[in-house]
N, CA, C and O atoms as a GROMACS GRO file, in nm:
protein
  344
    1MET      N    1  -6.278  19.952  -6.628
    1MET     CA    2  -6.386  20.026  -6.690
    1MET      C    3  -6.499  20.039  -6.588
    1MET      O    4  -6.534  19.944  -6.518
    2ARG      N    5  -6.552  20.155  -6.581
    2ARG     CA    6  -6.669  20.178  -6.497
    2ARG      C    7  -6.792  20.169  -6.585
    2ARG      O    8  -6.791  20.213  -6.700
    3ILE      N    9  -6.899  20.112  -6.531
    3ILE     CA   10  -7.024  20.098  -6.606
    3ILE      C   11  -7.134  20.172  -6.533
    3ILE      O   12  -7.150  20.161  -6.412
    4ASN      N   13  -7.209  20.249  -6.609
    4ASN     CA   14  -7.326  20.318  -6.556
    4ASN      C   15  -7.445  20.268  -6.635
    4ASN      O   16  -7.451  20.289  -6.757
    5ALA      N   17  -7.539  20.202  -6.569
    5ALA     CA   18  -7.652  20.144  -6.641
    5ALA      C   19  -7.782  20.175  -6.568
    5ALA      O   20  -7.786  20.181  -6.445
    6ARG      N   21  -7.887  20.194  -6.645
    6ARG     CA   22  -8.020  20.213  -6.588
    6ARG      C   23  -8.094  20.080  -6.602
    6ARG      O   24  -8.106  20.026  -6.713
    7LEU      N   25  -8.144  20.028  -6.492
    7LEU     CA   26  -8.214  19.901  -6.492
    7LEU      C   27  -8.359  19.920  -6.448
    7LEU      O   28  -8.387  19.998  -6.357
    8ASP      N   29  -8.448  19.849  -6.513
    8ASP     CA   30  -8.588  19.853  -6.470
    8ASP      C   31  -8.603  19.769  -6.342
    8ASP      O   32  -8.508  19.704  -6.298
    9ASP      N   33  -8.721  19.772  -6.285
    9ASP     CA   34  -8.745  19.703  -6.158
    9ASP      C   35  -8.718  19.553  -6.166
    9ASP      O   36  -8.664  19.494  -6.073
   10GLU      N   37  -8.758  19.492  -6.277
   10GLU     CA   38  -8.739  19.347  -6.292
   10GLU      C   39  -8.591  19.309  -6.288
   10GLU      O   40  -8.553  19.214  -6.218
   11HIS      N   41  -8.508  19.381  -6.362
   11HIS     CA   42  -8.366  19.349  -6.365
   11HIS      C   43  -8.298  19.385  -6.232
   11HIS      O   44  -8.203  19.318  -6.190
   12THR      N   45  -8.345  19.489  -6.169
   12THR     CA   46  -8.292  19.523  -6.036
   12THR      C   47  -8.320  19.410  -5.938
   12THR      O   48  -8.232  19.370  -5.861
   13ARG      N   49  -8.443  19.358  -5.940
   13ARG     CA   50  -8.477  19.245  -5.852
   13ARG      C   51  -8.389  19.123  -5.882
   13ARG      O   52  -8.346  19.054  -5.791
   14LYS      N   53  -8.364  19.098  -6.009
   14LYS     CA   54  -8.281  18.983  -6.046
   14LYS      C   55  -8.138  18.999  -5.994
   14LYS      O   56  -8.079  18.904  -5.941
   15ILE      N   57  -8.083  19.118  -6.008
   15ILE     CA   58  -7.947  19.141  -5.958
   15ILE      C   59  -7.943  19.128  -5.806
   15ILE      O   60  -7.852  19.066  -5.751
   16GLU      N   61  -8.041  19.185  -5.740
   16GLU     CA   62  -8.045  19.174  -5.593
   16GLU      C   63  -8.060  19.029  -5.550
   16GLU      O   64  -7.999  18.987  -5.451
   17TYR      N   65  -8.140  18.952  -5.623
   17TYR     CA   66  -8.154  18.810  -5.592
   17TYR      C   67  -8.020  18.739  -5.608
   17TYR      O   68  -7.979  18.662  -5.520
   18LEU      N   69  -7.951  18.765  -5.719
   18LEU     CA   70  -7.821  18.700  -5.743
   18LEU      C   71  -7.720  18.738  -5.636
   18LEU      O   72  -7.643  18.653  -5.591
   19ARG      N   73  -7.719  18.863  -5.595
   19ARG     CA   74  -7.626  18.906  -5.489
   19ARG      C   75  -7.656  18.833  -5.359
   19ARG      O   76  -7.565  18.784  -5.292
   20ALA      N   77  -7.784  18.827  -5.324
   20ALA     CA   78  -7.822  18.762  -5.197
   20ALA      C   79  -7.798  18.610  -5.202
   20ALA      O   80  -7.750  18.551  -5.105
   21ALA      N   81  -7.831  18.549  -5.315
   21ALA     CA   82  -7.820  18.403  -5.326
   21ALA      C   83  -7.675  18.357  -5.332
   21ALA      O   84  -7.642  18.247  -5.286
   22THR      N   85  -7.586  18.440  -5.388
   22THR     CA   86  -7.447  18.398  -5.405
   22THR      C   87  -7.352  18.463  -5.306
   22THR      O   88  -7.240  18.415  -5.287
   23GLY      N   89  -7.396  18.570  -5.241
   23GLY     CA   90  -7.307  18.642  -5.150
   23GLY      C   91  -7.199  18.720  -5.222
   23GLY      O   92  -7.099  18.759  -5.160
   24ARG      N   93  -7.217  18.742  -5.350
   24ARG     CA   94  -7.117  18.813  -5.430
   24ARG      C   95  -7.153  18.961  -5.439
   24ARG      O   96  -7.268  19.000  -5.418
   25THR      N   97  -7.054  19.041  -5.469
   25THR     CA   98  -7.075  19.185  -5.483
   25THR      C   99  -7.142  19.213  -5.618
   25THR      O  100  -7.149  19.126  -5.705
   26LEU      N  101  -7.191  19.335  -5.632
   26LEU     CA  102  -7.251  19.377  -5.759
   26LEU      C  103  -7.150  19.364  -5.872
   26LEU      O  104  -7.184  19.315  -5.980
   27THR      N  105  -7.028  19.406  -5.849
   27THR     CA  106  -6.922  19.396  -5.950
   27THR      C  107  -6.901  19.251  -5.991
   27THR      O  108  -6.888  19.221  -6.110
   28GLU      N  109  -6.897  19.161  -5.894
   28GLU     CA  110  -6.875  19.019  -5.925
   28GLU      C  111  -6.992  18.961  -6.003
   28GLU      O  112  -6.972  18.882  -6.095
   29VAL      N  113  -7.114  19.000  -5.967
   29VAL     CA  114  -7.232  18.951  -6.040
   29VAL      C  115  -7.228  18.999  -6.185
   29VAL      O  116  -7.256  18.921  -6.276
   30VAL      N  117  -7.195  19.123  -6.206
   30VAL     CA  118  -7.188  19.177  -6.342
   30VAL      C  119  -7.078  19.107  -6.422
   30VAL      O  120  -7.098  19.070  -6.537
   31LYS      N  121  -6.961  19.088  -6.360
   31LYS     CA  122  -6.851  19.018  -6.429
   31LYS      C  123  -6.892  18.876  -6.464
   31LYS      O  124  -6.865  18.829  -6.575
   32ASP      N  125  -6.956  18.806  -6.370
   32ASP     CA  126  -7.001  18.669  -6.396
   32ASP      C  127  -7.102  18.665  -6.511
   32ASP      O  128  -7.097  18.576  -6.597
   33ALA      N  129  -7.193  18.763  -6.512
   33ALA     CA  130  -7.293  18.770  -6.618
   33ALA      C  131  -7.227  18.793  -6.754
   33ALA      O  132  -7.266  18.731  -6.853
   34ILE      N  133  -7.129  18.881  -6.758
   34ILE     CA  134  -7.057  18.907  -6.884
   34ILE      C  135  -6.983  18.782  -6.929
   34ILE      O  136  -6.986  18.747  -7.047
   35ASP      N  137  -6.916  18.715  -6.835
   35ASP     CA  138  -6.844  18.591  -6.870
   35ASP      C  139  -6.939  18.486  -6.925
   35ASP      O  140  -6.909  18.420  -7.024
   36HIS      N  141  -7.054  18.470  -6.859
   36HIS     CA  142  -7.152  18.371  -6.902
   36HIS      C  143  -7.206  18.404  -7.042
   36HIS      O  144  -7.213  18.317  -7.128
   37TYR      N  145  -7.242  18.528  -7.064
   37TYR     CA  146  -7.296  18.571  -7.193
   37TYR      C  147  -7.191  18.559  -7.303
   37TYR      O  148  -7.221  18.517  -7.414
   38HIS      N  149  -7.068  18.596  -7.271
   38HIS     CA  150  -6.959  18.585  -7.369
   38HIS      C  151  -6.938  18.440  -7.410
   38HIS      O  152  -6.924  18.411  -7.528
   39ALA      N  153  -6.937  18.349  -7.313
   39ALA     CA  154  -6.918  18.206  -7.344
   39ALA      C  155  -7.033  18.154  -7.431
   39ALA      O  156  -7.010  18.074  -7.522
   40GLU      N  157  -7.153  18.197  -7.403
   40GLU     CA  158  -7.270  18.154  -7.481
   40GLU      C  159  -7.261  18.203  -7.625
   40GLU      O  160  -7.284  18.126  -7.718
   41VAL      N  161  -7.227  18.328  -7.643
   41VAL     CA  162  -7.217  18.386  -7.778
   41VAL      C  163  -7.100  18.325  -7.853
   41VAL      O  164  -7.112  18.292  -7.971
   42ALA      N  165  -6.986  18.309  -7.787
   42ALA     CA  166  -6.868  18.252  -7.852
   42ALA      C  167  -6.893  18.108  -7.894
   42ALA      O  168  -6.846  18.066  -8.000
   43ALA      N  169  -6.965  18.032  -7.814
   43ALA     CA  170  -6.995  17.893  -7.849
   43ALA      C  171  -7.086  17.887  -7.970
   43ALA      O  172  -7.074  17.798  -8.054
   44GLY      N  173  -7.179  17.982  -7.980
   44GLY     CA  174  -7.272  17.985  -8.092
   44GLY      C  175  -7.208  18.027  -8.223
   44GLY      O  176  -7.261  17.997  -8.330
   45SER      N  177  -7.095  18.095  -8.215
   45SER     CA  178  -7.031  18.143  -8.338
   45SER      C  179  -6.967  18.030  -8.416
   45SER      O  180  -6.930  18.049  -8.532
   46GLY      N  181  -6.952  17.912  -8.356
   46GLY     CA  182  -6.894  17.799  -8.425
   46GLY      C  183  -6.998  17.711  -8.493
   46GLY      O  184  -6.962  17.618  -8.564
   47ARG      N  185  -7.125  17.739  -8.472
   47ARG     CA  186  -7.230  17.661  -8.537
   47ARG      C  187  -7.223  17.683  -8.688
   47ARG      O  188  -7.188  17.791  -8.735
   48ALA      N  189  -7.258  17.579  -8.760
   48ALA     CA  190  -7.248  17.585  -8.906
   48ALA      C  191  -7.328  17.702  -8.963
   48ALA      O  192  -7.279  17.774  -9.049
   49SER      N  193  -7.451  17.720  -8.916
   49SER     CA  194  -7.533  17.828  -8.970
   49SER      C  195  -7.472  17.964  -8.940
   49SER      O  196  -7.479  18.056  -9.022
   50ALA      N  197  -7.413  17.979  -8.821
   50ALA     CA  198  -7.350  18.106  -8.785
   50ALA      C  199  -7.227  18.132  -8.870
   50ALA      O  200  -7.204  18.245  -8.915
   51VAL      N  201  -7.148  18.029  -8.893
   51VAL     CA  202  -7.028  18.043  -8.975
   51VAL      C  203  -7.067  18.079  -9.119
   51VAL      O  204  -7.007  18.169  -9.178
   52LEU      N  205  -7.167  18.010  -9.173
   52LEU     CA  206  -7.210  18.039  -9.310
   52LEU      C  207  -7.266  18.180  -9.323
   52LEU      O  208  -7.238  18.250  -9.420
   53ALA      N  209  -7.344  18.222  -9.225
   53ALA     CA  210  -7.400  18.357  -9.230
   53ALA      C  211  -7.290  18.462  -9.216
   53ALA      O  212  -7.291  18.564  -9.285
   54ARG      N  213  -7.194  18.438  -9.126
   54ARG     CA  214  -7.086  18.535  -9.103
   54ARG      C  215  -6.997  18.549  -9.226
   54ARG      O  216  -6.948  18.659  -9.254
   55THR      N  217  -6.974  18.440  -9.299
   55THR     CA  218  -6.885  18.444  -9.414
   55THR      C  219  -6.956  18.486  -9.543
   55THR      O  220  -6.892  18.503  -9.646
   56GLY      N  221  -7.087  18.502  -9.535
   56GLY     CA  222  -7.161  18.542  -9.654
   56GLY      C  223  -7.190  18.427  -9.748
   56GLY      O  224  -7.229  18.450  -9.863
   57PHE      N  225  -7.170  18.304  -9.703
   57PHE     CA  226  -7.192  18.188  -9.789
   57PHE      C  227  -7.339  18.163  -9.814
   57PHE      O  228  -7.375  18.108  -9.918
   58ILE      N  229  -7.425  18.201  -9.720
   58ILE     CA  230  -7.568  18.182  -9.737
   58ILE      C  231  -7.621  18.290  -9.828
   58ILE      O  232  -7.593  18.408  -9.808
   59GLY      N  233  -7.698  18.250  -9.927
   59GLY     CA  234  -7.752  18.346 -10.020
   59GLY      C  235  -7.885  18.298 -10.072
   59GLY      O  236  -7.941  18.200 -10.022
   60CYS      N  237  -7.935  18.365 -10.171
   60CYS     CA  238  -8.061  18.323 -10.231
   60CYS      C  239  -8.057  18.360 -10.378
   60CYS      O  240  -7.973  18.438 -10.424
   61GLY      N  241  -8.149  18.303 -10.450
   61GLY     CA  242  -8.157  18.331 -10.592
   61GLY      C  243  -8.302  18.338 -10.635
   61GLY      O  244  -8.392  18.305 -10.559
   62GLU      N  245  -8.322  18.380 -10.757
   62GLU     CA  246  -8.456  18.390 -10.810
   62GLU      C  247  -8.462  18.322 -10.945
   62GLU      O  248  -8.365  18.324 -11.021
   63THR      N  249  -8.575  18.263 -10.973
   63THR     CA  250  -8.602  18.202 -11.103
   63THR      C  251  -8.752  18.198 -11.123
   63THR      O  252  -8.828  18.240 -11.036
   64ASP      N  253  -8.795  18.148 -11.236
   64ASP     CA  254  -8.938  18.140 -11.258
   64ASP      C  255  -9.000  18.025 -11.178
   64ASP      O  256  -8.930  17.933 -11.136
   65ALA      N  257  -9.129  18.032 -11.159
   65ALA     CA  258  -9.199  17.938 -11.072
   65ALA      C  259  -9.199  17.795 -11.126
   65ALA      O  260  -9.220  17.702 -11.048
   66GLY      N  261  -9.177  17.776 -11.255
   66GLY     CA  262  -9.183  17.642 -11.313
   66GLY      C  263  -9.061  17.556 -11.288
   66GLY      O  264  -9.062  17.438 -11.320
   67LEU      N  265  -8.957  17.611 -11.234
   67LEU     CA  266  -8.832  17.536 -11.216
   67LEU      C  267  -8.852  17.411 -11.131
   67LEU      O  268  -8.791  17.308 -11.158
   68SER      N  269  -8.934  17.419 -11.030
   68SER     CA  270  -8.951  17.304 -10.941
   68SER      C  271  -9.018  17.187 -11.010
   68SER      O  272  -9.005  17.073 -10.964
   69THR      N  273  -9.088  17.210 -11.120
   69THR     CA  274  -9.156  17.099 -11.189
   69THR      C  275  -9.079  17.048 -11.311
   69THR      O  276  -9.099  16.933 -11.351
   70ASP      N  277  -8.993  17.129 -11.369
   70ASP     CA  278  -8.923  17.080 -11.490
   70ASP      C  279  -8.771  17.097 -11.482
   70ASP      O  280  -8.705  17.115 -11.584
   71TYR      N  281  -8.718  17.090 -11.360
   71TYR     CA  282  -8.574  17.109 -11.344
   71TYR      C  283  -8.492  17.000 -11.412
   71TYR      O  284  -8.384  17.028 -11.462
   72LYS      N  285  -8.543  16.876 -11.416
   72LYS     CA  286  -8.467  16.767 -11.479
   72LYS      C  287  -8.452  16.791 -11.629
   72LYS      O  288  -8.344  16.771 -11.685
   73ARG      N  289  -8.559  16.832 -11.693
   73ARG     CA  290  -8.551  16.861 -11.836
   73ARG      C  291  -8.456  16.976 -11.863
   73ARG      O  292  -8.377  16.971 -11.957
   74ARG      N  293  -8.463  17.081 -11.780
   74ARG     CA  294  -8.376  17.197 -11.798
   74ARG      C  295  -8.229  17.160 -11.778
   74ARG      O  296  -8.142  17.206 -11.853
   75LEU      N  297  -8.201  17.076 -11.679
   75LEU     CA  298  -8.064  17.032 -11.657
   75LEU      C  299  -8.016  16.949 -11.775
   75LEU      O  300  -7.905  16.968 -11.823
   76SER      N  301  -8.100  16.859 -11.823
   76SER     CA  302  -8.064  16.776 -11.937
   76SER      C  303  -8.037  16.862 -12.060
   76SER      O  304  -7.938  16.841 -12.131
   77ASP      N  305  -8.124  16.959 -12.086
   77ASP     CA  306  -8.104  17.050 -12.200
   77ASP      C  307  -7.973  17.128 -12.186
   77ASP      O  308  -7.900  17.147 -12.283
   78SER      N  309  -7.946  17.173 -12.065
   78SER     CA  310  -7.825  17.250 -12.040
   78SER      C  311  -7.700  17.165 -12.064
   78SER      O  312  -7.603  17.211 -12.124
   79LEU      N  313  -7.704  17.042 -12.015
   79LEU     CA  314  -7.588  16.953 -12.034
   79LEU      C  315  -7.571  16.915 -12.180
   79LEU      O  316  -7.459  16.906 -12.230
   80ASP      N  317  -7.682  16.892 -12.249
   80ASP     CA  318  -7.674  16.861 -12.392
   80ASP      C  319  -7.612  16.976 -12.470
   80ASP      O  320  -7.532  16.954 -12.561
   81ALA      N  321  -7.648  17.099 -12.435
   81ALA     CA  322  -7.593  17.215 -12.504
   81ALA      C  323  -7.444  17.234 -12.471
   81ALA      O  324  -7.368  17.283 -12.554
   82LYS      N  325  -7.405  17.196 -12.353
   82LYS     CA  326  -7.268  17.216 -12.311
   82LYS      C  327  -7.174  17.112 -12.369
   82LYS      O  328  -7.061  17.144 -12.406
   83HIS      N  329  -7.218  16.989 -12.377
   83HIS     CA  330  -7.133  16.878 -12.423
   83HIS      C  331  -7.187  16.823 -12.554
   83HIS      O  332  -7.301  16.777 -12.561
   84ASP      N  333  -7.105  16.828 -12.656
   84ASP     CA  334  -7.151  16.764 -12.779
   84ASP      C  335  -7.123  16.614 -12.765
   84ASP      O  336  -7.020  16.575 -12.710
   85HIS      N  337  -7.213  16.534 -12.814
   85HIS     CA  338  -7.204  16.389 -12.794
   85HIS      C  339  -7.127  16.326 -12.911
   85HIS      O  340  -7.184  16.300 -13.017
   86ARG      N  341  -6.999  16.303 -12.891
   86ARG     CA  342  -6.915  16.246 -12.996
   86ARG      C  343  -6.922  16.097 -12.994
   86ARG      O  344  -6.858  16.030 -13.075
   0.00000   0.00000   0.00000
């Protein structure tokens, strides 16, 4: 694959620095950069938060503002209604 990219002065300087510091060609620097970035992204995809976000497991819900203060009573009421006490 051939790549045609427009780089600003800062990125041009960085590439030129990498070429001079490593003695590698432009193609090799770009390939190395892609390999490095791919490894970084692939490693991050195994993080728990990334897995949960990717699978849609992370979500949110809404309720009234009083839930944080009377959740124990609400849970107790809910369980009482669900289970008759024989």
